[in-house]
py3Dmol code that shows the C-alpha trace and the ligand (Angstrom):
import py3Dmol

protein = """\
ATOM      1  CA  MET A   1      94.113  86.176 159.397  1.00  0.00           C
ATOM      2  CA  ASP A   2      94.912  82.847 160.761  1.00  0.00           C
ATOM      3  CA  ASP A   3      98.398  81.484 158.857  1.00  0.00           C
ATOM      4  CA  ASN A   4      96.796  78.103 158.094  1.00  0.00           C
ATOM      5  CA  VAL A   5      94.311  79.814 155.953  1.00  0.00           C
ATOM      6  CA  TRP A   6      97.105  81.123 153.760  1.00  0.00           C
ATOM      7  CA  LEU A   7      99.010  78.083 153.951  1.00  0.00           C
ATOM      8  CA  ASP A   8      95.989  75.405 153.071  1.00  0.00           C
ATOM      9  CA  ARG A   9      95.078  77.322 149.948  1.00  0.00           C
ATOM     10  CA  ARG A  10      95.080  75.452 146.581  1.00  0.00           C
ATOM     11  CA  GLU A  11      96.537  78.303 144.672  1.00  0.00           C
ATOM     12  CA  VAL A  12      99.713  78.819 142.544  1.00  0.00           C
ATOM     13  CA  PRO A  13     102.393  80.179 142.318  1.00  0.00           C
ATOM     14  CA  VAL A  14     103.459  79.929 145.777  1.00  0.00           C
ATOM     15  CA  ILE A  15     106.932  80.061 147.451  1.00  0.00           C
ATOM     16  CA  VAL A  16     107.818  79.522 151.207  1.00  0.00           C
ATOM     17  CA  VAL A  17     111.358  80.253 152.588  1.00  0.00           C
ATOM     18  CA  HIS A  18     112.906  79.517 155.927  1.00  0.00           C
ATOM     19  CA  GLY A  19     115.875  81.137 157.704  1.00  0.00           C
ATOM     20  CA  GLY A  20     116.546  78.436 160.033  1.00  0.00           C
ATOM     21  CA  ALA A  21     115.628  76.930 163.433  1.00  0.00           C
ATOM     22  CA  TRP A  22     116.805  78.388 166.892  1.00  0.00           C
ATOM     23  CA  VAL A  23     116.891  82.107 165.512  1.00  0.00           C
ATOM     24  CA  LYS A  24     117.968  84.452 168.344  1.00  0.00           C
ATOM     25  CA  PRO A  25     115.137  86.273 169.981  1.00  0.00           C
ATOM     26  CA  GLY A  26     115.447  90.046 170.302  1.00  0.00           C
ATOM     27  CA  ILE A  27     117.947  92.027 168.392  1.00  0.00           C
ATOM     28  CA  VAL A  28     118.086  90.160 165.230  1.00  0.00           C
ATOM     29  CA  THR A  29     114.361  89.437 164.799  1.00  0.00           C
ATOM     30  CA  GLU A  30     113.613  92.467 162.493  1.00  0.00           C
ATOM     31  CA  PRO A  31     116.536  92.032 160.238  1.00  0.00           C
ATOM     32  CA  VAL A  32     115.835  88.186 159.990  1.00  0.00           C
ATOM     33  CA  LEU A  33     112.033  89.125 159.055  1.00  0.00           C
ATOM     34  CA  GLU A  34     113.025  91.658 156.517  1.00  0.00           C
ATOM     35  CA  GLY A  35     115.601  89.201 154.822  1.00  0.00           C
ATOM     36  CA  LEU A  36     113.030  86.471 154.493  1.00  0.00           C
ATOM     37  CA  GLN A  37     110.271  88.930 152.894  1.00  0.00           C
ATOM     38  CA  ARG A  38     113.053  90.211 150.406  1.00  0.00           C
ATOM     39  CA  ALA A  39     113.921  86.388 149.564  1.00  0.00           C
ATOM     40  CA  ALA A  40     110.053  85.538 149.168  1.00  0.00           C
ATOM     41  CA  GLU A  41     109.472  88.648 147.151  1.00  0.00           C
ATOM     42  CA  ALA A  42     112.498  87.910 144.945  1.00  0.00           C
ATOM     43  CA  GLY A  43     111.298  84.118 144.283  1.00  0.00           C
ATOM     44  CA  PHE A  44     107.778  85.135 143.829  1.00  0.00           C
ATOM     45  CA  ALA A  45     108.506  87.859 141.128  1.00  0.00           C
ATOM     46  CA  VAL A  46     110.017  85.016 139.042  1.00  0.00           C
ATOM     47  CA  LEU A  47     106.979  82.933 139.597  1.00  0.00           C
ATOM     48  CA  ASP A  48     104.643  85.829 138.995  1.00  0.00           C
ATOM     49  CA  ARG A  49     105.833  86.209 135.487  1.00  0.00           C
ATOM     50  CA  GLY A  50     105.237  82.477 134.692  1.00  0.00           C
ATOM     51  CA  GLY A  51     108.862  81.436 135.666  1.00  0.00           C
ATOM     52  CA  MET A  52     110.015  77.994 136.967  1.00  0.00           C
ATOM     53  CA  ALA A  53     109.792  76.860 140.431  1.00  0.00           C
ATOM     54  CA  LEU A  54     113.582  75.909 140.167  1.00  0.00           C
ATOM     55  CA  ASP A  55     114.493  79.596 139.179  1.00  0.00           C
ATOM     56  CA  ALA A  56     112.368  80.865 141.914  1.00  0.00           C
ATOM     57  CA  VAL A  57     113.910  78.741 144.696  1.00  0.00           C
ATOM     58  CA  GLU A  58     117.463  79.579 143.509  1.00  0.00           C
ATOM     59  CA  ALA A  59     116.630  83.403 143.465  1.00  0.00           C
ATOM     60  CA  ALA A  60     115.024  83.450 147.077  1.00  0.00           C
ATOM     61  CA  VAL A  61     118.198  81.472 148.326  1.00  0.00           C
ATOM     62  CA  VAL A  62     120.637  83.879 146.732  1.00  0.00           C
ATOM     63  CA  VAL A  63     118.835  86.736 148.560  1.00  0.00           C
ATOM     64  CA  LEU A  64     119.494  84.744 151.737  1.00  0.00           C
ATOM     65  CA  GLU A  65     123.144  83.759 151.056  1.00  0.00           C
ATOM     66  CA  GLU A  66     123.844  87.506 150.803  1.00  0.00           C
ATOM     67  CA  ASP A  67     122.342  88.485 153.782  1.00  0.00           C
ATOM     68  CA  PRO A  68     124.755  88.100 156.776  1.00  0.00           C
ATOM     69  CA  HIS A  69     121.872  87.468 159.203  1.00  0.00           C
ATOM     70  CA  PHE A  70     121.769  84.050 158.107  1.00  0.00           C
ATOM     71  CA  ASN A  71     123.917  81.004 158.363  1.00  0.00           C
ATOM     72  CA  ALA A  72     124.549  80.488 154.709  1.00  0.00           C
ATOM     73  CA  GLY A  73     126.837  82.180 152.058  1.00  0.00           C
ATOM     74  CA  ARG A  74     127.995  85.622 153.665  1.00  0.00           C
ATOM     75  CA  GLY A  75     127.473  84.939 157.631  1.00  0.00           C
ATOM     76  CA  SER A  76     128.311  81.260 157.496  1.00  0.00           C
ATOM     77  CA  THR A  77     129.602  79.719 160.677  1.00  0.00           C
ATOM     78  CA  LEU A  78     133.195  78.734 161.193  1.00  0.00           C
ATOM     79  CA  THR A  79     134.684  75.385 161.464  1.00  0.00           C
ATOM     80  CA  SER A  80     136.930  74.522 164.625  1.00  0.00           C
ATOM     81  CA  ASP A  81     139.754  75.686 162.502  1.00  0.00           C
ATOM     82  CA  GLY A  82     138.300  79.088 161.925  1.00  0.00           C
ATOM     83  CA  THR A  83     137.703  78.472 158.276  1.00  0.00           C
ATOM     84  CA  VAL A  84     134.165  78.517 156.329  1.00  0.00           C
ATOM     85  CA  GLU A  85     132.728  75.337 154.588  1.00  0.00           C
ATOM     86  CA  MET A  86     129.464  75.595 152.920  1.00  0.00           C
ATOM     87  CA  ASP A  87     126.881  72.924 151.824  1.00  0.00           C
ATOM     88  CA  ALA A  88     124.031  73.471 149.472  1.00  0.00           C
ATOM     89  CA  SER A  89     121.495  71.696 147.098  1.00  0.00           C
ATOM     90  CA  MET A  90     118.612  71.969 144.896  1.00  0.00           C
ATOM     91  CA  MET A  91     116.226  69.752 143.222  1.00  0.00           C
ATOM     92  CA  ASP A  92     113.748  69.932 140.324  1.00  0.00           C
ATOM     93  CA  GLY A  93     110.457  68.071 140.909  1.00  0.00           C
ATOM     94  CA  ARG A  94     109.816  67.841 136.945  1.00  0.00           C
ATOM     95  CA  THR A  95     112.717  65.386 136.396  1.00  0.00           C
ATOM     96  CA  LEU A  96     114.346  64.572 139.802  1.00  0.00           C
ATOM     97  CA  ASP A  97     117.374  66.145 138.596  1.00  0.00           C
ATOM     98  CA  ALA A  98     119.456  67.452 141.458  1.00  0.00           C
ATOM     99  CA  GLY A  99     122.837  69.229 142.178  1.00  0.00           C
ATOM    100  CA  ALA A 100     124.595  69.825 145.317  1.00  0.00           C
ATOM    101  CA  VAL A 101     128.007  70.912 146.702  1.00  0.00           C
ATOM    102  CA  ALA A 102     129.524  70.203 149.999  1.00  0.00           C
ATOM    103  CA  SER A 103     132.393  71.926 151.969  1.00  0.00           C
ATOM    104  CA  VAL A 104     133.060  74.635 149.491  1.00  0.00           C
ATOM    105  CA  ALA A 105     134.887  77.959 150.360  1.00  0.00           C
ATOM    106  CA  GLY A 106     135.410  81.124 148.206  1.00  0.00           C
ATOM    107  CA  VAL A 107     132.119  80.454 146.101  1.00  0.00           C
ATOM    108  CA  ARG A 108     130.133  83.529 146.600  1.00  0.00           C
ATOM    109  CA  ASN A 109     126.642  81.694 146.216  1.00  0.00           C
ATOM    110  CA  PRO A 110     126.938  77.910 146.837  1.00  0.00           C
ATOM    111  CA  ILE A 111     123.270  77.629 145.440  1.00  0.00           C
ATOM    112  CA  ARG A 112     124.570  78.971 142.035  1.00  0.00           C
ATOM    113  CA  LEU A 113     127.263  76.351 142.136  1.00  0.00           C
ATOM    114  CA  ALA A 114     124.762  73.617 142.855  1.00  0.00           C
ATOM    115  CA  ARG A 115     122.634  74.928 139.993  1.00  0.00           C
ATOM    116  CA  ARG A 116     125.748  74.679 137.666  1.00  0.00           C
ATOM    117  CA  VAL A 117     126.210  70.990 138.894  1.00  0.00           C
ATOM    118  CA  LEU A 118     122.700  70.167 138.208  1.00  0.00           C
ATOM    119  CA  HIS A 119     122.838  71.424 134.747  1.00  0.00           C
ATOM    120  CA  ASP A 120     126.630  71.131 133.715  1.00  0.00           C
ATOM    121  CA  SER A 121     127.929  68.025 135.044  1.00  0.00           C
ATOM    122  CA  ASP A 122     127.326  64.302 134.872  1.00  0.00           C
ATOM    123  CA  HIS A 123     127.529  64.162 138.772  1.00  0.00           C
ATOM    124  CA  LEU A 124     124.896  65.208 141.438  1.00  0.00           C
ATOM    125  CA  LEU A 125     127.267  66.027 144.418  1.00  0.00           C
ATOM    126  CA  LEU A 126     130.696  67.664 144.270  1.00  0.00           C
ATOM    127  CA  ALA A 127     132.635  68.432 147.427  1.00  0.00           C
ATOM    128  CA  GLY A 128     135.696  70.379 148.392  1.00  0.00           C
ATOM    129  CA  GLU A 129     138.638  71.584 146.228  1.00  0.00           C
ATOM    130  CA  GLY A 130     136.942  69.521 143.083  1.00  0.00           C
ATOM    131  CA  ALA A 131     133.588  71.605 143.490  1.00  0.00           C
ATOM    132  CA  GLN A 132     135.622  74.868 143.706  1.00  0.00           C
ATOM    133  CA  ARG A 133     137.570  73.787 140.608  1.00  0.00           C
ATOM    134  CA  PHE A 134     134.430  73.103 138.803  1.00  0.00           C
ATOM    135  CA  ALA A 135     133.018  76.575 139.867  1.00  0.00           C
ATOM    136  CA  ARG A 136     136.170  78.356 138.533  1.00  0.00           C
ATOM    137  CA  GLY A 137     135.675  76.440 135.250  1.00  0.00           C
ATOM    138  CA  HIS A 138     132.153  77.162 134.776  1.00  0.00           C
ATOM    139  CA  GLY A 139     132.254  80.858 135.405  1.00  0.00           C
ATOM    140  CA  VAL A 140     130.410  80.578 138.906  1.00  0.00           C
ATOM    141  CA  GLU A 141     131.307  84.076 140.853  1.00  0.00           C
ATOM    142  CA  MET A 142     133.937  83.584 143.361  1.00  0.00           C
ATOM    143  CA  ALA A 143     134.686  85.592 146.409  1.00  0.00           C
ATOM    144  CA  PRO A 144     137.727  86.162 148.656  1.00  0.00           C
ATOM    145  CA  VAL A 145     137.630  83.408 151.501  1.00  0.00           C
ATOM    146  CA  ASP A 146     137.063  86.169 154.117  1.00  0.00           C
ATOM    147  CA  TRP A 147     134.278  87.661 152.318  1.00  0.00           C
ATOM    148  CA  HIS A 148     131.979  85.003 154.007  1.00  0.00           C
ATOM    149  CA  VAL A 149     133.186  85.713 157.459  1.00  0.00           C
ATOM    150  CA  THR A 150     131.254  88.072 159.480  1.00  0.00           C
ATOM    151  CA  PRO A 151     132.437  89.818 162.653  1.00  0.00           C
ATOM    152  CA  GLU A 152     129.533  88.160 164.528  1.00  0.00           C
ATOM    153  CA  GLN A 153     130.486  84.768 163.338  1.00  0.00           C
ATOM    154  CA  ARG A 154     134.211  85.405 164.163  1.00  0.00           C
ATOM    155  CA  ALA A 155     133.359  86.478 167.571  1.00  0.00           C
ATOM    156  CA  ARG A 156     131.311  83.452 168.123  1.00  0.00           C
ATOM    157  CA  PHE A 157     134.191  81.257 166.932  1.00  0.00           C
ATOM    158  CA  GLU A 158     136.399  83.001 169.636  1.00  0.00           C
ATOM    159  CA  GLU A 159     133.694  82.134 172.179  1.00  0.00           C
ATOM    160  CA  LEU A 160     133.389  78.639 171.513  1.00  0.00           C
ATOM    161  CA  LYS A 161     137.151  78.172 171.363  1.00  0.00           C
ATOM    162  CA  GLN A 162     137.689  79.604 174.787  1.00  0.00           C
ATOM    163  CA  GLU A 163     135.094  76.862 176.148  1.00  0.00           C
ATOM    164  CA  ALA A 164     137.013  73.894 177.429  1.00  0.00           C
ATOM    165  CA  GLY A 165     136.324  70.693 175.298  1.00  0.00           C
ATOM    166  CA  ALA A 166     134.216  72.930 173.034  1.00  0.00           C
ATOM    167  CA  ARG A 167     131.789  70.856 170.776  1.00  0.00           C
ATOM    168  CA  PRO A 168     130.031  71.792 167.678  1.00  0.00           C
ATOM    169  CA  ASP A 169     127.068  74.267 168.643  1.00  0.00           C
ATOM    170  CA  ARG A 170     123.716  72.288 167.457  1.00  0.00           C
ATOM    171  CA  ARG A 171     121.841  75.453 168.180  1.00  0.00           C
ATOM    172  CA  LYS A 172     121.069  78.818 166.707  1.00  0.00           C
ATOM    173  CA  LEU A 173     121.355  77.461 163.172  1.00  0.00           C
ATOM    174  CA  GLY A 174     120.427  79.724 160.513  1.00  0.00           C
ATOM    175  CA  THR A 175     120.406  77.498 157.418  1.00  0.00           C
ATOM    176  CA  VAL A 176     118.335  78.707 154.634  1.00  0.00           C
ATOM    177  CA  GLY A 177     115.863  77.233 152.065  1.00  0.00           C
ATOM    178  CA  ALA A 178     112.955  77.854 149.888  1.00  0.00           C
ATOM    179  CA  VAL A 179     110.257  75.503 148.198  1.00  0.00           C
ATOM    180  CA  ALA A 180     107.926  76.626 145.450  1.00  0.00           C
ATOM    181  CA  ALA A 181     105.191  75.596 143.115  1.00  0.00           C
ATOM    182  CA  ASP A 182     104.845  77.409 139.960  1.00  0.00           C
ATOM    183  CA  VAL A 183     101.998  77.939 137.399  1.00  0.00           C
ATOM    184  CA  HIS A 184     102.926  74.996 135.286  1.00  0.00           C
ATOM    185  CA  GLY A 185     102.258  72.564 138.258  1.00  0.00           C
ATOM    186  CA  HIS A 186     105.820  72.061 139.141  1.00  0.00           C
ATOM    187  CA  VAL A 187     107.648  71.945 142.379  1.00  0.00           C
ATOM    188  CA  ALA A 188     111.452  72.659 143.246  1.00  0.00           C
ATOM    189  CA  ALA A 189     113.486  72.951 146.652  1.00  0.00           C
ATOM    190  CA  ALA A 190     116.732  74.597 147.457  1.00  0.00           C
ATOM    191  CA  THR A 191     118.701  74.613 150.810  1.00  0.00           C
ATOM    192  CA  SER A 192     122.045  76.275 151.804  1.00  0.00           C
ATOM    193  CA  THR A 193     124.224  76.473 155.009  1.00  0.00           C
ATOM    194  CA  GLY A 194     127.292  77.053 156.641  1.00  0.00           C
ATOM    195  CA  GLY A 195     126.479  73.976 158.945  1.00  0.00           C
ATOM    196  CA  THR A 196     126.900  73.859 162.754  1.00  0.00           C
ATOM    197  CA  ALA A 197     129.116  76.215 164.448  1.00  0.00           C
ATOM    198  CA  PHE A 198     132.671  75.041 165.540  1.00  0.00           C
ATOM    199  CA  LYS A 199     131.989  71.855 163.323  1.00  0.00           C
ATOM    200  CA  ARG A 200     134.975  69.571 162.528  1.00  0.00           C
ATOM    201  CA  PRO A 201     136.485  70.698 159.156  1.00  0.00           C
ATOM    202  CA  GLY A 202     135.216  68.178 156.761  1.00  0.00           C
ATOM    203  CA  ARG A 203     131.839  67.640 158.539  1.00  0.00           C
ATOM    204  CA  VAL A 204     128.984  67.473 156.040  1.00  0.00           C
ATOM    205  CA  GLY A 205     125.375  67.806 157.388  1.00  0.00           C
ATOM    206  CA  ASP A 206     121.897  67.350 155.531  1.00  0.00           C
ATOM    207  CA  SER A 207     121.816  70.359 153.577  1.00  0.00           C
ATOM    208  CA  PRO A 208     123.463  68.918 150.556  1.00  0.00           C
ATOM    209  CA  LEU A 209     122.051  65.495 150.875  1.00  0.00           C
ATOM    210  CA  ILE A 210     119.105  64.819 148.567  1.00  0.00           C
ATOM    211  CA  GLY A 211     116.204  63.306 150.614  1.00  0.00           C
ATOM    212  CA  ALA A 212     117.712  64.714 154.096  1.00  0.00           C
ATOM    213  CA  GLY A 213     117.912  68.494 153.583  1.00  0.00           C
ATOM    214  CA  THR A 214     116.307  68.881 150.236  1.00  0.00           C
ATOM    215  CA  TYR A 215     113.735  67.004 148.118  1.00  0.00           C
ATOM    216  CA  ALA A 216     111.268  67.745 145.184  1.00  0.00           C
ATOM    217  CA  ASP A 217     109.068  65.585 143.226  1.00  0.00           C
ATOM    218  CA  ASP A 218     106.161  66.663 141.068  1.00  0.00           C
ATOM    219  CA  THR A 219     104.213  63.522 142.073  1.00  0.00           C
ATOM    220  CA  SER A 220     104.134  64.465 145.771  1.00  0.00           C
ATOM    221  CA  GLY A 221     105.711  67.886 146.661  1.00  0.00           C
ATOM    222  CA  ALA A 222     108.963  69.775 147.785  1.00  0.00           C
ATOM    223  CA  ALA A 223     110.572  70.079 151.111  1.00  0.00           C
ATOM    224  CA  SER A 224     113.730  71.890 152.617  1.00  0.00           C
ATOM    225  CA  ALA A 225     114.792  71.166 156.250  1.00  0.00           C
ATOM    226  CA  THR A 226     116.642  73.060 158.816  1.00  0.00           C
ATOM    227  CA  GLY A 227     118.245  71.928 162.174  1.00  0.00           C
ATOM    228  CA  HIS A 228     120.488  69.302 163.630  1.00  0.00           C
ATOM    229  CA  GLY A 229     122.098  67.629 160.325  1.00  0.00           C
ATOM    230  CA  GLU A 230     123.075  64.342 161.815  1.00  0.00           C
ATOM    231  CA  SER A 231     119.515  63.734 163.121  1.00  0.00           C
ATOM    232  CA  ILE A 232     117.754  65.049 159.913  1.00  0.00           C
ATOM    233  CA  ILE A 233     119.850  62.525 157.961  1.00  0.00           C
ATOM    234  CA  LYS A 234     118.853  59.614 160.078  1.00  0.00           C
ATOM    235  CA  VAL A 235     115.187  60.051 159.037  1.00  0.00           C
ATOM    236  CA  VAL A 236     115.793  61.267 155.721  1.00  0.00           C
ATOM    237  CA  LEU A 237     113.512  64.123 156.655  1.00  0.00           C
ATOM    238  CA  THR A 238     112.622  65.904 153.295  1.00  0.00           C
ATOM    239  CA  LYS A 239     111.927  62.608 151.465  1.00  0.00           C
ATOM    240  CA  THR A 240     109.891  61.335 154.353  1.00  0.00           C
ATOM    241  CA  ALA A 241     107.656  64.363 154.298  1.00  0.00           C
ATOM    242  CA  CYS A 242     107.333  64.248 150.617  1.00  0.00           C
ATOM    243  CA  ASP A 243     106.292  60.564 150.886  1.00  0.00           C
ATOM    244  CA  LEU A 244     103.817  61.578 153.480  1.00  0.00           C
ATOM    245  CA  MET A 245     102.222  64.073 151.031  1.00  0.00           C
ATOM    246  CA  GLY A 246     102.270  61.303 148.422  1.00  0.00           C
ATOM    247  CA  SER A 247     100.366  59.164 150.334  1.00  0.00           C
ATOM    248  CA  GLY A 248      97.487  61.949 150.819  1.00  0.00           C
ATOM    249  CA  LYS A 249      98.499  63.953 153.780  1.00  0.00           C
ATOM    250  CA  SER A 250      98.414  67.841 153.480  1.00  0.00           C
ATOM    251  CA  PRO A 251     101.445  69.518 153.436  1.00  0.00           C
ATOM    252  CA  LEU A 252     100.577  70.863 157.042  1.00  0.00           C
ATOM    253  CA  GLU A 253     100.063  67.337 158.324  1.00  0.00           C
ATOM    254  CA  ALA A 254     103.048  65.970 156.607  1.00  0.00           C
ATOM    255  CA  SER A 255     105.429  68.715 158.115  1.00  0.00           C
ATOM    256  CA  LYS A 256     104.133  68.001 161.625  1.00  0.00           C
ATOM    257  CA  GLU A 257     104.414  64.248 161.302  1.00  0.00           C
ATOM    258  CA  ALA A 258     107.956  64.415 159.704  1.00  0.00           C
ATOM    259  CA  VAL A 259     109.106  66.830 162.424  1.00  0.00           C
ATOM    260  CA  SER A 260     107.653  64.669 165.237  1.00  0.00           C
ATOM    261  CA  LEU A 261     109.380  61.658 163.864  1.00  0.00           C
ATOM    262  CA  LEU A 262     112.715  63.811 163.802  1.00  0.00           C
ATOM    263  CA  GLY A 263     112.259  64.257 167.597  1.00  0.00           C
ATOM    264  CA  SER A 264     110.987  60.710 168.461  1.00  0.00           C
ATOM    265  CA  ARG A 265     113.122  58.461 166.427  1.00  0.00           C
ATOM    266  CA  ALA A 266     116.210  60.608 166.124  1.00  0.00           C
ATOM    267  CA  ARG A 267     115.884  62.909 169.134  1.00  0.00           C
ATOM    268  CA  GLY A 268     116.543  65.552 166.776  1.00  0.00           C
ATOM    269  CA  GLU A 269     115.728  69.213 166.806  1.00  0.00           C
ATOM    270  CA  GLY A 270     114.663  71.201 163.620  1.00  0.00           C
ATOM    271  CA  GLY A 271     112.096  72.178 161.189  1.00  0.00           C
ATOM    272  CA  ILE A 272     110.921  71.817 157.538  1.00  0.00           C
ATOM    273  CA  ILE A 273     108.912  73.890 154.984  1.00  0.00           C
ATOM    274  CA  LEU A 274     106.649  72.187 152.400  1.00  0.00           C
ATOM    275  CA  VAL A 275     104.610  72.935 149.233  1.00  0.00           C
ATOM    276  CA  SER A 276     102.412  70.582 147.155  1.00  0.00           C
ATOM    277  CA  PRO A 277     102.021  70.766 143.416  1.00  0.00           C
ATOM    278  CA  ASP A 278      98.665  72.222 143.804  1.00  0.00           C
ATOM    279  CA  GLY A 279     100.055  75.179 145.828  1.00  0.00           C
ATOM    280  CA  ARG A 280      99.225  74.046 149.494  1.00  0.00           C
ATOM    281  CA  ALA A 281     101.991  74.841 151.935  1.00  0.00           C
ATOM    282  CA  GLY A 282     102.915  73.621 155.439  1.00  0.00           C
ATOM    283  CA  TRP A 283     105.586  74.392 157.995  1.00  0.00           C
ATOM    284  CA  ALA A 284     106.480  72.652 161.333  1.00  0.00           C
ATOM    285  CA  MET A 285     109.328  72.713 163.766  1.00  0.00           C
ATOM    286  CA  ASN A 286     110.063  71.340 167.179  1.00  0.00           C
ATOM    287  CA  THR A 287     112.484  74.140 168.035  1.00  0.00           C
ATOM    288  CA  PRO A 288     111.113  77.252 170.044  1.00  0.00           C
ATOM    289  CA  ARG A 289     111.612  79.107 166.865  1.00  0.00           C
ATOM    290  CA  MET A 290     111.941  79.012 162.901  1.00  0.00           C
ATOM    291  CA  SER A 291     112.066  81.870 160.591  1.00  0.00           C
ATOM    292  CA  ARG A 292     109.941  81.519 157.873  1.00  0.00           C
ATOM    293  CA  ALA A 293     107.912  83.527 155.294  1.00  0.00           C
ATOM    294  CA  LEU A 294     105.209  82.594 152.583  1.00  0.00           C
ATOM    295  CA  PHE A 295     104.124  84.510 149.442  1.00  0.00           C
ATOM    296  CA  ARG A 296     101.323  83.255 147.118  1.00  0.00           C
ATOM    297  CA  ARG A 297      99.189  84.915 144.519  1.00  0.00           C
ATOM    298  CA  GLY A 298      96.392  86.900 145.865  1.00  0.00           C
ATOM    299  CA  MET A 299      98.292  88.151 148.856  1.00  0.00           C
ATOM    300  CA  PRO A 300      99.475  91.831 149.044  1.00  0.00           C
ATOM    301  CA  GLY A 301     102.891  90.685 150.178  1.00  0.00           C
ATOM    302  CA  PRO A 302     104.788  88.041 152.017  1.00  0.00           C
ATOM    303  CA  ILE A 303     103.995  86.901 155.621  1.00  0.00           C
ATOM    304  CA  ALA A 304     107.104  86.446 157.624  1.00  0.00           C
ATOM    305  CA  ARG A 305     107.174  84.760 161.052  1.00  0.00           C
ATOM    306  CA  VAL A 306     109.794  84.066 163.612  1.00  0.00           C
TER     307      VAL A 306
END
"""
ligand_1 = """\
5
LIG
N 120.914 71.612 158.969
C 122.317 71.888 158.713
C 123.459 71.173 159.216
O 123.214 70.545 160.221
O 124.518 71.486 158.686
"""
view = py3Dmol.view(width=600, height=400)
view.addModel(protein, "pdb")
view.setStyle({"model": 0}, {"cartoon": {"style": "trace"}})
view.addModel(ligand_1, "xyz")
view.setStyle({"model": 1}, {"stick": {}})
view.zoomTo()
view.show()
């Protein structure tokens, strides 16, 4: 069946996940598809028992953060210092409440920390050592700093270090994200990343920025972005896409238009996933590949694509 038939259906609950733009073809494809299917199943299980979209997107992103094939949580890229600095955010379409963390290390699942920031702090975005202290103080699971570093990312760091005048690698990003619409008519979005490979320490991309990497509003829809963060920020990609849905575009139309703007106005590369509160979904990218999966009521299982 044509993917658009599944995407364009007005039926809840539904979850869409992505595993980033610029996925490497060949050997990593199967584990990436399997990881996305497991993530979509975890999120859908929450929705199917009447759970909230916010819980569903968190459950899906945790699966992808635990999976070393994605650039988020375990498997994150390394900075030019050889360290891990992770970003994550989530947003609740019911209230516009959001939680985000930037440049954190040693936190097993940055998206769980973003959830605690949303619920248990007076702030929206916490960064660095302050965010880590907040995590320890709120019982968020920590991990040894090296737990997040996979042999593949260490090798890639060594490769980039050898290149004279190495610059952050914009390509092969594996940022992860999820958007969902629940049976109560609410939407939510979540995004998590290790950022660009060989980034300057302290660099923060779009993923923890509300409106850039993540946005959700019950009056329009929910969106999560992947791709070159500096470009995504310039066109506030997820808010732009949600505004397009709010003005009457379908998620498919809005995703295409937003990604087209990313290319034409910011010369940026990336992709986006969207859902509307009535359960329609959309995705688009201007990179050769973006890994993604969708699971909605009525399907025997998730469909996953790279
Ligand atoms: N989109 C992820 C990043 O640029 O950090």
